[in-house]
TORVO-693061 format. One record per atom (N, C-alpha, C): y negated, z, x negated. Coordinates in steps of 0.2 Angstrom, whole numbers, padded with zeros to 4 digits, always signed. Layout:
N
YZX
...
This chain:
386
+0006+0000-0004
+0000+0000+0000
-0006+0000-0004
-0006+0004-0010
-0012+0004-0014
-0013-0002-0017
-0008-0006-0019
-0009-0012-0023
-0011-0017-0018
-0009-0017-0011
-0012-0022-0007
-0019-0021-0005
-0021-0014-0005
-0028-0013-0004
-0033-0015-0010
-0030-0014-0016
-0034-0016-0022
-0035-0024-0022
-0029-0028-0020
-0030-0035-0020
-0035-0037-0015
-0035-0034-0009
-0039-0036-0004
-0047-0035-0006
-0048-0029-0009
-0055-0027-0011
-0057-0032-0016
-0053-0035-0021
-0055-0039-0026
-0056-0046-0023
-0052-0048-0018
-0054-0055-0014
-0060-0054-0011
-0062-0049-0007
-0068-0048-0004
-0074-0048-0009
-0073-0045-0015
-0079-0046-0020
-0080-0053-0022
-0075-0057-0023
-0076-0064-0025
-0079-0068-0020
-0077-0066-0014
-0080-0070-0008
-0088-0068-0007
-0089-0062-0009
-0097-0060-0009
-0100-0064-0014
-0098-0064-0020
-0101-0068-0025
-0102-0075-0024
-0097-0078-0020
-0097-0085-0018
-0103-0087-0013
-0104-0082-0008
-0109-0083-0004
-0116-0082-0007
-0117-0077-0011
-0123-0076-0014
-0125-0082-0019
-0120-0085-0022
-0122-0091-0026
-0124-0097-0022
-0121-0098-0016
-0123-0103-0012
-0130-0102-0008
-0132-0096-0007
-0138-0095-0004
-0144-0096-0009
-0142-0095-0015
-0148-0096-0021
-0149-0103-0022
-0145-0108-0020
-0146-0115-0021
-0151-0118-0017
-0154-0124-0019
-0158-0127-0015
-0155-0134-0013
-0156-0135-0006
-0153-0141-0004
-0156-0147-0007
-0152-0152-0009
-0155-0158-0012
-0156-0163-0006
-0163-0165-0006
-0165-0170-0001
-0165-0177-0004
-0162-0182-0001
-0162-0188-0004
-0169-0192-0004
-0170-0195-0009
-0177-0198-0010
-0178-0205-0006
-0183-0205-0002
-0184-0211+0002
-0188-0216-0002
-0186-0222-0003
-0189-0227-0007
-0194-0231-0002
-0200-0232-0004
-0204-0236+0000
-0204-0244-0001
-0206-0248+0003
-0205-0255+0003
-0211-0258+0000
-0217-0254-0001
-0223-0257-0004
-0222-0259-0011
-0225-0265-0013
-0224-0267-0019
-0227-0263-0025
-0232-0259-0023
-0234-0254-0028
-0229-0248-0030
-0225-0247-0025
-0220-0241-0027
-0213-0244-0028
-0212-0251-0029
-0206-0253-0031
-0205-0255-0038
-0210-0252-0042
-0210-0253-0049
-0204-0249-0053
-0202-0251-0058
-0197-0247-0062
-0199-0240-0063
-0194-0236-0064
-0196-0229-0065
-0200-0228-0072
-0198-0232-0077
-0202-0231-0083
-0209-0232-0083
-0211-0237-0078
-0218-0239-0078
-0222-0236-0072
-0218-0231-0068
-0222-0228-0063
-0226-0223-0065
-0233-0223-0064
-0237-0218-0066
-0235-0211-0063
-0235-0206-0067
-0234-0199-0065
-0239-0195-0068
-0241-0189-0065
-0245-0184-0067
-0242-0180-0073
-0245-0181-0079
-0242-0178-0085
-0245-0171-0085
-0241-0166-0088
-0243-0160-0089
-0249-0159-0094
-0253-0154-0095
-0258-0153-0100
-0255-0153-0107
-0249-0151-0108
-0246-0151-0115
-0244-0158-0117
-0241-0161-0112
-0240-0168-0113
-0246-0173-0114
-0251-0171-0110
-0257-0175-0111
-0260-0174-0118
-0260-0168-0120
-0263-0166-0127
-0259-0169-0132
-0252-0169-0131
-0248-0172-0137
-0249-0179-0137
-0250-0182-0131
-0251-0189-0131
-0258-0191-0135
-0263-0187-0133
-0270-0188-0136
-0270-0187-0143
-0266-0182-0145
-0266-0180-0153
-0262-0186-0156
-0257-0189-0153
-0253-0194-0156
-0257-0200-0157
-0261-0202-0151
-0266-0208-0152
-0271-0207-0157
-0274-0201-0157
-0279-0200-0162
-0276-0200-0169
-0270-0197-0170
-0267-0198-0176
-0266-0205-0179
-0264-0209-0173
-0263-0216-0175
-0269-0219-0177
-0275-0217-0174
-0281-0220-0176
-0283-0218-0183
-0282-0211-0185
-0283-0209-0191
-0278-0211-0197
-0273-0215-0195
-0268-0217-0200
-0271-0222-0204
-0270-0221-0211
-0272-0226-0216
-0270-0233-0214
-0274-0238-0216
-0273-0245-0214
-0266-0247-0218
-0265-0244-0224
-0259-0246-0228
-0253-0245-0224
-0253-0239-0220
-0247-0237-0216
-0247-0241-0209
-0253-0242-0206
-0253-0245-0200
-0252-0252-0200
-0254-0256-0205
-0253-0263-0206
-0246-0264-0209
-0243-0269-0206
-0237-0272-0209
-0237-0277-0214
-0244-0280-0215
-0245-0285-0220
-0245-0282-0227
-0241-0284-0231
-0241-0282-0238
-0247-0283-0242
-0250-0279-0246
-0256-0280-0250
-0255-0285-0255
-0261-0288-0257
-0260-0294-0262
-0258-0291-0268
-0254-0294-0272
-0252-0292-0278
-0257-0293-0284
-0258-0287-0288
-0263-0287-0293
-0260-0288-0300
-0264-0291-0304
-0261-0293-0311
-0260-0287-0315
-0254-0286-0318
-0253-0280-0322
-0257-0280-0328
-0260-0274-0329
-0264-0273-0335
-0260-0271-0341
-0261-0275-0347
-0258-0274-0353
-0261-0268-0357
-0257-0263-0359
-0259-0258-0363
-0257-0259-0371
-0262-0260-0375
-0260-0261-0382
-0258-0255-0386
-0252-0256-0389
-0249-0250-0393
-0254-0248-0399
-0253-0242-0401
-0256-0240-0407
-0255-0244-0413
-0249-0247-0414
-0247-0251-0419
-0251-0258-0420
-0254-0260-0414
-0258-0266-0414
-0265-0265-0413
-0268-0259-0412
-0275-0258-0412
-0278-0258-0418
-0285-0259-0419
-0289-0258-0425
-0295-0255-0423
-0298-0251-0427
-0304-0248-0426
-0310-0250-0431
-0316-0251-0429
-0321-0253-0434
-0324-0247-0438
-0325-0249-0445
-0328-0244-0449
-0334-0248-0453
-0340-0244-0452
-0346-0247-0455
-0346-0244-0462
-0348-0248-0467
-0349-0246-0474
-0356-0246-0475
-0359-0240-0478
-0366-0239-0478
-0368-0238-0486
-0374-0239-0487
-0377-0238-0494
-0380-0231-0494
-0379-0228-0500
-0381-0221-0501
-0387-0221-0506
-0392-0218-0505
-0394-0213-0500
-0398-0216-0494
-0399-0222-0494
-0403-0225-0488
-0399-0226-0482
-0392-0226-0482
-0388-0226-0476
-0389-0233-0472
-0390-0238-0476
-0391-0245-0473
-0384-0248-0472
-0383-0250-0467
-0376-0254-0466
-0376-0260-0470
-0370-0260-0474
-0369-0266-0478
-0363-0270-0476
-0358-0267-0473
-0352-0271-0471
-0349-0268-0465
-0344-0272-0462
-0340-0269-0456
-0333-0271-0458
-0329-0266-0457
-0322-0267-0459
-0318-0265-0452
-0312-0268-0452
-0307-0266-0447
-0301-0263-0450
-0299-0257-0448
-0294-0252-0450
-0289-0252-0445
-0282-0251-0447
-0277-0250-0442
-0278-0243-0438
-0277-0243-0432
-0277-0237-0428
-0273-0231-0431
-0267-0233-0434
-0262-0228-0436
-0265-0225-0443
-0271-0227-0445
-0274-0224-0451
-0280-0219-0449
-0284-0222-0444
-0290-0218-0442
-0291-0216-0435
-0285-0217-0431
-0286-0215-0424
-0280-0212-0421
-0277-0208-0425
-0271-0204-0423
-0273-0199-0418
-0269-0197-0413
-0270-0191-0409
-0270-0185-0413
-0274-0180-0410
-0275-0174-0414
-0268-0170-0413
-0265-0167-0419
-0259-0163-0419
-0261-0157-0423
-0263-0152-0419
-0264-0145-0422
-0258-0142-0426
-0252-0144-0423
-0247-0141-0427
-0246-0144-0434
-0246-0150-0434
-0246-0154-0441
-0251-0151-0446
-0257-0151-0443
-0263-0148-0447
-0261-0141-0450
-0259-0137-0445
-0257-0130-0447
-0252-0130-0453
-0247-0134-0452
-0241-0134-0457
-0244-0136-0463
-0248-0142-0463
-0251-0144-0470
-0255-0139-0473
-0259-0136-0470
-0264-0131-0473
-0260-0125-0476
-0255-0123-0472
-0251-0117-0474
-0247-0119-0480
-0244-0126-0480
-0240-0128-0486
-0245-0129-0492
-0251-0131-0491
-0255-0131-0497
-0257-0124-0500
-0258-0120-0495
-0260-0113-0497
-0254-0110-0501
-0248-0111-0499
-0242-0107-0502
-0241-0110-0509
-0242-0117-0510
-0241-0120-0516
-0247-0119-0521
-0253-0116-0518
-0258-0115-0523
-0258-0108-0526
-0254-0103-0523
-0254-0096-0525
-0251-0096-0532
-0253-0092-0537
-0251-0092-0544
-0244-0088-0544
-0244-0083-0541
-0238-0079-0541
-0236-0076-0548
-0241-0074-0552
-0241-0072-0559
-0241-0064-0559
-0242-0061-0554
-0242-0053-0554
-0235-0051-0557
-0236-0046-0562
-0230-0043-0565
-0231-0036-0567
-0226-0032-0565
-0227-0025-0567
-0220-0022-0570
-0221-0017-0573
-0215-0014-0577
-0211-0009-0573
-0205-0009-0573
-0201-0004-0570
-0200+0002-0575
-0196+0007-0573
-0195+0012-0578
-0191+0011-0584
-0187+0005-0583
-0183+0003-0589
-0187-0001-0594
-0193-0004-0592
-0197-0008-0596
-0203-0004-0600
-0204+0002-0598
-0209+0006-0601
-0206+0009-0608
-0211+0008-0613
-0209+0010-0620
-0209+0018-0620
-0204+0021-0624
-0204+0028-0625
-0197+0030-0624
-0196+0037-0626
-0189+0040-0626
-0187+0042-0619
-0181+0041-0618
-0178+0043-0611
-0175+0050-0611
-0178+0054-0615
-0176+0061-0615
-0180+0065-0609
-0176+0070-0606
-0180+0074-0601
-0185+0078-0604
-0191+0078-0601
-0197+0080-0604
-0197+0088-0605
-0194+0092-0600
-0194+0099-0600
-0188+0101-0596
-0186+0107-0597
-0180+0110-0594
-0181+0110-0586
-0175+0110-0583
-0176+0110-0575
-0179+0116-0572
-0177+0122-0575
-0180+0128-0572
-0183+0133-0577
-0187+0137-0575
-0190+0142-0579
-0197+0141-0582
-0199+0135-0581
-0206+0133-0584
-0211+0135-0578
-0209+0136-0572
-0214+0137-0567
-0218+0130-0565
-0216+0125-0567
-0219+0118-0565
-0214+0114-0561
-0216+0109-0559
-0212+0105-0555
-0206+0102-0559
-0201+0100-0557
-0195+0097-0561
-0197+0090-0562
-0195+0088-0568
-0197+0081-0570
-0192+0078-0574
-0191+0072-0574
-0186+0068-0579
-0190+0066-0585
-0188+0059-0586
-0191+0056-0592
-0198+0054-0591
-0202+0052-0596
-0209+0050-0596
-0209+0043-0592
-0204+0039-0592
-0204+0033-0588
-0204+0034-0580
-0204+0040-0578
-0203+0041-0571
-0209+0038-0567
-0208+0035-0561
-0214+0033-0557
-0219+0038-0555
-0216+0045-0555
-0221+0050-0553
-0226+0052-0558
-0225+0050-0564
-0229+0052-0570
-0234+0046-0572
-0240+0047-0573
-0245+0042-0575
-0243+0039-0581
-0243+0032-0581
-0240+0028-0586
-0233+0026-0586
-0230+0029-0581
-0223+0027-0580
-0222+0020-0576
-0216+0019-0575
-0214+0013-0572
-0216+0012-0564
-0216+0006-0562
-0218+0005-0555
-0212+0004-0551
-0212+0007-0545
-0206+0007-0541
-0207+0000-0536
-0202-0004-0536
-0203-0010-0532
-0209-0014-0533
-0211-0014-0539
-0218-0018-0541
-0217-0025-0541
-0222-0029-0541
-0222-0036-0541
-0220-0039-0547
-0216-0045-0547
-0214-0049-0553
-0216-0056-0552
-0216-0060-0557
-0218-0067-0556
-0213-0071-0552
-0216-0074-0547
-0212-0078-0542
-0215-0084-0540
-0212-0088-0536
-0215-0094-0533
-0215-0094-0526
-0222-0094-0524
-0223-0093-0516
-0223-0100-0513
-0221-0105-0516
-0222-0112-0514
-0216-0113-0508
-0218-0117-0503
-0214-0119-0498
-0213-0126-0498
-0209-0129-0493
-0207-0136-0493
-0210-0139-0486
-0212-0145-0486
-0214-0148-0480
-0212-0156-0481
-0209-0158-0476
-0207-0165-0476
-0213-0170-0478
-0212-0174-0482
-0217-0179-0485
-0220-0183-0479
-0216-0185-0474
-0219-0189-0469
-0223-0185-0464
-0222-0179-0463
-0226-0175-0459
-0232-0173-0463
-0232-0172-0469
-0238-0171-0473
-0243-0177-0473
-0240-0183-0474
-0244-0189-0474
-0247-0190-0467
-0244-0189-0462
-0246-0189-0456
-0252-0184-0454
-0251-0178-0457
-0256-0173-0456
-0263-0175-0460
-0262-0179-0466
-0268-0181-0469
-0272-0186-0465
-0268-0191-0462
-0271-0196-0458
-0274-0193-0451
-0271-0188-0449
-0273-0185-0443
-0280-0181-0444
-0281-0178-0450
-0287-0175-0452
-0292-0180-0452
-0291-0186-0456
-0296-0192-0456
-0297-0194-0449
-0292-0195-0445
-0294-0197-0438
-0298-0193-0434
-0297-0186-0435
-0301-0181-0432
-0308-0182-0434
-0310-0183-0440
-0316-0184-0442
-0319-0190-0440
-0315-0196-0440
-0318-0202-0438
-0320-0202-0430
-0315-0199-0426
-0316-0198-0419
-0323-0195-0417
-0325-0190-0421
-0331-0186-0420
-0337-0189-0423
-0336-0194-0427
-0342-0197-0430
-0344-0193-0437
-0339-0190-0440
-0341-0186-0446
-0337-0189-0452
-0335-0195-0452
-0333-0198-0457
-0337-0204-0459
-0341-0203-0465
-0346-0208-0467
-0343-0212-0473
-0342-0218-0472
-0339-0222-0478
-0345-0226-0481
-0346-0225-0488
-0351-0227-0492
-0348-0232-0497
-0353-0236-0500
-0351-0241-0505
-0348-0237-0511
-0345-0241-0515
-0342-0238-0522
-0348-0237-0526
-0347-0232-0531
-0352-0230-0535
-0357-0225-0532
-0354-0220-0528
-0359-0215-0525
-0361-0210-0530
-0368-0210-0530
-0371-0205-0535
-0378-0203-0532
-0380-0197-0534
-0386-0194-0532
-0392-0196-0536
-0397-0199-0533
-0402-0202-0537
-0408-0197-0538
-0407-0194-0544
-0413-0189-0546
-0419-0193-0548
-0425-0190-0548
-0431-0194-0550
-0431-0195-0557
-0433-0201-0559
-0433-0202-0566
-0438-0198-0571
-0443-0195-0568
-0447-0190-0572
-0444-0184-0573
-0440-0182-0569
-0436-0176-0570
-0430-0177-0575
-0427-0183-0575
-0422-0184-0580
-0425-0185-0587
-0431-0188-0587
-0434-0188-0594
-0436-0181-0597
-0438-0177-0593
-0440-0170-0595
-0434-0166-0597
-0429-0167-0593
-0423-0163-0594
-0419-0165-0600
-0419-0172-0602
-0416-0174-0608
-0420-0173-0614
-0427-0172-0613
-0431-0170-0619
-0431-0163-0620
-0428-0159-0616
-0428-0152-0617
-0434-0148-0615
-0439-0151-0611
-0445-0148-0610
-0444-0142-0605
-0439-0143-0600
-0438-0138-0595
-0432-0133-0597
-0433-0127-0596
-0427-0122-0597
-0422-0123-0591
-0417-0119-0592
-0412-0120-0587
-0413-0117-0580
-0417-0112-0580
-0419-0109-0573
-0424-0114-0569
-0428-0118-0573
-0432-0123-0570
-0428-0129-0567
-0424-0131-0571
-0420-0137-0569
-0415-0135-0563
-0412-0129-0563
-0408-0127-0557
-0413-0126-0551
-0419-0123-0552
-0423-0123-0546
-0425-0129-0543
-0427-0134-0547
-0429-0141-0545
-0423-0144-0541
-0417-0144-0545
-0411-0147-0542
-0409-0144-0535
-0410-0137-0534
-0408-0134-0528
-0413-0137-0522
-0420-0137-0524
-0425-0139-0519
-0424-0146-0518
-0422-0150-0523
-0422-0157-0521
-0416-0159-0517
-0410-0156-0518
-0404-0157-0514
-0405-0154-0507
-0408-0148-0507
-0409-0145-0500
-0414-0150-0496
-0419-0153-0499
-0423-0157-0495
-0420-0164-0494
-0416-0166-0498
-0413-0173-0497
-0407-0172-0491
-0403-0167-0491
-0398-0166-0486
-0401-0164-0479
-0407-0161-0480
-0409-0158-0473
-0415-0163-0471
-0416-0169-0474
-0421-0174-0472
-0428-0171-0472
-0430-0166-0476
-0437-0163-0476
-0439-0164-0484
-0442-0169-0485
-0444-0170-0492
-0451-0168-0494
-0451-0163-0499
-0458-0161-0502
-0463-0158-0497
-0460-0154-0493
-0465-0151-0488
-0469-0145-0492
-0475-0143-0490
-0479-0139-0493
-0476-0132-0494
-0472-0130-0489
-0468-0123-0489
-0463-0123-0494
-0460-0129-0497
-0455-0129-0501
-0457-0129-0509
-0463-0130-0510
-0465-0131-0517
-0466-0124-0520
-0465-0124-0527
-0466-0118-0530
-0473-0117-0533
-0476-0111-0533
-0483-0110-0535
-0483-0107-0542
-0477-0107-0546
-0477-0105-0553
-0480-0110-0557
-0486-0108-0561
-0489-0113-0566
-0484-0115-0571
-0483-0121-0573
-0479-0124-0578
-0483-0128-0583
-0480-0134-0585
-0483-0138-0590
-0490-0140-0587
-0495-0139-0591
-0502-0142-0589
-0505-0138-0584
-0502-0132-0582
-0505-0128-0577
-0504-0130-0570
-0500-0134-0569
-0499-0137-0562
-0495-0132-0558
-0495-0133-0551
-0491-0128-0547
-0485-0131-0545
-0483-0137-0546
-0476-0140-0544
-0471-0138-0550
-0465-0139-0548
-0459-0137-0552
-0460-0142-0558
-0460-0148-0557
-0461-0154-0562
-0467-0158-0560
-0472-0159-0565
-0478-0163-0564
-0476-0170-0562
-0479-0172-0556
-0478-0179-0554
-0472-0180-0549
-0467-0175-0549
-0461-0176-0545
-0462-0174-0538
-0466-0169-0537
-0467-0167-0530
-0471-0172-0526
-0476-0175-0529
-0480-0180-0525
-0475-0186-0523
-0471-0188-0528
-0466-0193-0526
-0461-0191-0521
-0459-0185-0521
-0454-0183-0516
-0458-0182-0509
-0464-0181-0509
-0468-0180-0503
-0468-0186-0499
-0467-0192-0502
-0468-0199-0499
-0461-0200-0495
-0456-0196-0496
-0450-0197-0492
-0445-0202-0496
-0446-0204-0502
-0442-0208-0505
-0435-0205-0507
-0430-0208-0505
-0423-0205-0507
-0421-0200-0501
-0425-0199-0496
-0422-0195-0491
-0417-0198-0486
-0412-0195-0485
-0407-0199-0480
-0409-0198-0473
-0413-0194-0471
-0415-0193-0464
-0410-0190-0460
-0405-0187-0463
-0400-0183-0459
-0400-0176-0460
-0398-0172-0456
-0396-0165-0457
-0389-0164-0459
-0389-0164-0466
-0382-0163-0469
-0381-0157-0473
-0386-0152-0473
-0386-0146-0477
-0383-0140-0474
-0385-0135-0476
-0381-0128-0475
-0382-0127-0467
-0387-0128-0464
-0388-0127-0457
-0384-0132-0453
-0382-0137-0455
-0377-0142-0452
-0370-0142-0454
-0368-0136-0457
-0361-0135-0459
-0359-0138-0466
-0364-0140-0470
-0363-0143-0477
-0359-0150-0476
-0359-0153-0482
-0356-0160-0483
-0352-0160-0489
-0346-0163-0488
-0341-0164-0493
-0342-0172-0496
-0343-0173-0502
-0344-0179-0505
-0337-0181-0509
-0334-0186-0508
-0327-0188-0511
-0328-0194-0515
-0327-0194-0521
-0328-0200-0525
-0321-0201-0529
-0320-0207-0532
-0314-0209-0536
-0314-0205-0542
-0320-0204-0545
-0320-0200-0552
-0326-0195-0552
-0327-0192-0557
-0333-0187-0557
-0339-0191-0559
-0344-0190-0555
-0351-0192-0556
-0356-0187-0558
-0359-0188-0564
-0363-0183-0567
-0368-0179-0563
-0373-0184-0560
-0378-0181-0556
-0376-0178-0550
-0371-0181-0546
-0369-0178-0540
-0365-0172-0541
-0361-0172-0545
-0356-0166-0546
-0360-0160-0549
-0365-0161-0554
-0369-0156-0557
-0374-0153-0552
-0377-0157-0548
-0382-0155-0543
-0379-0151-0537
-0373-0153-0535
-0370-0149-0529
-0366-0143-0532
-0364-0143-0538
-0362-0136-0541
-0368-0131-0541
-0374-0134-0543
-0380-0129-0543
-0382-0127-0536
-0382-0132-0531
-0384-0131-0524
-0378-0131-0520
-0373-0127-0521
-0367-0127-0517
-0367-0124-0510
-0373-0121-0509
-0374-0119-0502
-0375-0125-0497
-0377-0131-0499
-0378-0136-0495
-0373-0142-0495
-0368-0141-0500
-0363-0146-0500
-0359-0146-0506
-0354-0150-0507
-0349-0150-0513
-0347-0157-0514
-0345-0158-0520
-0342-0165-0522
-0335-0164-0525
-0331-0168-0523
-0324-0168-0525
-0321-0175-0527
-0317-0175-0533
-0314-0181-0534
-0308-0182-0530
-0306-0188-0529
-0300-0189-0524
-0294-0186-0526
-0293-0185-0532
-0287-0182-0534
-0287-0174-0533
-0292-0171-0531
-0293-0164-0529
-0293-0163-0522
-0293-0168-0518
-0294-0167-0511
-0287-0165-0507
-0287-0160-0503
-0282-0158-0499
-0284-0159-0491
-0279-0158-0487
-0280-0158-0480
-0285-0152-0478
-0285-0147-0481
-0290-0141-0479
-0297-0143-0481
-0298-0147-0487
-0304-0149-0489
-0307-0154-0483
-0303-0158-0480
-0305-0163-0475
-0308-0159-0469
-0306-0153-0468
-0307-0149-0461
-0312-0144-0462
-0314-0142-0468
-0319-0136-0469
-0326-0138-0467
-0329-0142-0470
-0336-0143-0470
-0338-0147-0463
-0345-0148-0463
-0347-0152-0456
-0345-0159-0456
-0345-0163-0462
-0344-0170-0462
-0341-0172-0469
-0338-0178-0469
-0335-0181-0475
-0339-0187-0477
-0342-0187-0483
-0345-0194-0485
-0340-0196-0491
-0337-0202-0490
-0332-0204-0495
-0333-0211-0497
-0332-0213-0503
-0332-0219-0506
-0327-0224-0502
-0328-0230-0502
-0324-0235-0499
-0317-0235-0503
-0318-0235-0510
-0312-0235-0514
-0308-0229-0513
-0311-0223-0513
-0308-0217-0512
-0304-0216-0505
-0307-0219-0500
-0303-0219-0494
-0297-0224-0494
-0298-0229-0497
-0292-0234-0498
-0287-0230-0502
-0289-0226-0507
-0284-0223-0511
-0280-0217-0508
-0284-0214-0503
-0281-0208-0499
-0276-0211-0494
-0278-0217-0491
-0273-0219-0486
-0267-0222-0489
-0268-0226-0495
-0262-0229-0498
-0257-0223-0501
-0260-0218-0503
-0255-0212-0505
-0252-0208-0500
-0254-0209-0493
-0252-0205-0488
-0250-0209-0482
-0246-0214-0483
-0243-0218-0477
-0236-0219-0478
-0232-0214-0480
-0225-0215-0481
-0221-0215-0475
-0224-0212-0469
-0221-0213-0463
-0222-0220-0460
-0226-0224-0463
-0227-0231-0460
-0223-0236-0464
-0221-0234-0470
-0218-0239-0475
-0210-0238-0474
-0207-0244-0473
-0199-0243-0473
-0197-0243-0480
-0191-0239-0481
-0188-0238-0487
-0182-0243-0489
-0182-0248-0484
-0177-0253-0485
-0179-0259-0489
-0176-0261-0494
-0178-0266-0498
-0176-0273-0495
-0180-0277-0495
-0179-0284-0492
-0179-0289-0498
-0173-0292-0499
-0173-0297-0505
-0175-0294-0511
-0173-0288-0512
-0175-0284-0519
-0182-0282-0519
-0186-0283-0514
-0194-0281-0514
-0195-0275-0509
-0199-0270-0512
-0200-0265-0507
-0206-0267-0503
-0205-0265-0496
-0210-0267-0491
-0216-0263-0492
-0222-0266-0491
-0229-0263-0492
-0231-0260-0485
-0236-0256-0486
-0238-0253-0480
-0243-0257-0476
-0247-0254-0471
-0252-0258-0468
-0258-0259-0472
-0262-0264-0470
-0268-0266-0474
-0273-0261-0473
-0276-0258-0478
-0281-0252-0477
-0287-0254-0475
-0289-0260-0475
-0296-0262-0472
-0297-0270-0473
-0299-0273-0468
-0301-0280-0468
-0308-0281-0467
-0312-0284-0471
-0319-0285-0471
-0321-0290-0465
-0325-0288-0461
-0327-0293-0455
-0334-0296-0457
-0338-0291-0458
-0345-0293-0460
-0347-0290-0467
-0350-0294-0471
-0352-0291-0477
-0348-0294-0483
């Protein structure tokens, strides 16, 4: 009986759920089609009232299509443009003007390979080259004596106990004055190694850096400082003492490199030969006319200037040794990468520049002999005008 009542209650519950679901449904009313032509259009073309969200999305899509770039909206492919040819560094050349010194009058125009004077800046190569040069410049001659190198007896100086003083060993002990040095320096070689091709490229990178900044001035061969003839005659005759010669040379070099010749503030008021107030009679007046002035700021205030020649020039080297605060002169054999980067600019002879490039282009020259002949490097300069 209990099972029958349970099954009956379960069937009644299912029946109640069926009724509730049928009452919640809405009766489907069949759609009546009109016979008017305006209402017999296909369903896709029949206008319907769109919701605000749909209208906003449609307007946004239309505005987006209006804002769409023409390259995307148009299906016509753009006209093909001619490809631009990029010339490699091995084919490019750079112009170099050769000047006269000290007038700085252009005398010739040359074309140099870009691999010589237009290399990109490589700070890592310049750092390696400068460190390499500094390491190989160190003398490494410091020497000290250990306790076994100090002269004298190796007998214990006093007994271990009973003297009331500190215990001590032999007189060669590092604790005693005059004794040996513990872990002292000895002669050694601080030199390091650097690949030759890397070093040569660092050389040309330094020259390219100067050329790119307009700080590489190439002059004609025979670069020399033109001292006044009157001063040279008096100096050779021994009329002037050393202090007067040095004073005039300093003033002359300073005024020449700074472009200020013979101003009243730079003249000396010390009475000399004949009671005149100039350093050398007759020279200050000639200097006041501006003869020999280069008209450029190349002195101390502009970072000094390095002059590079093929060999030693008496007037140029002696004058710049006296007036070293305004510049310096070096022979091409004494020039390093660090020298090319130190001062404000480089004034180099044409022959000296050729020599430097020829000696530092190992990375551009093949080591393979062709028909028994060693291949040569790139041409160091082709004269176009002059």
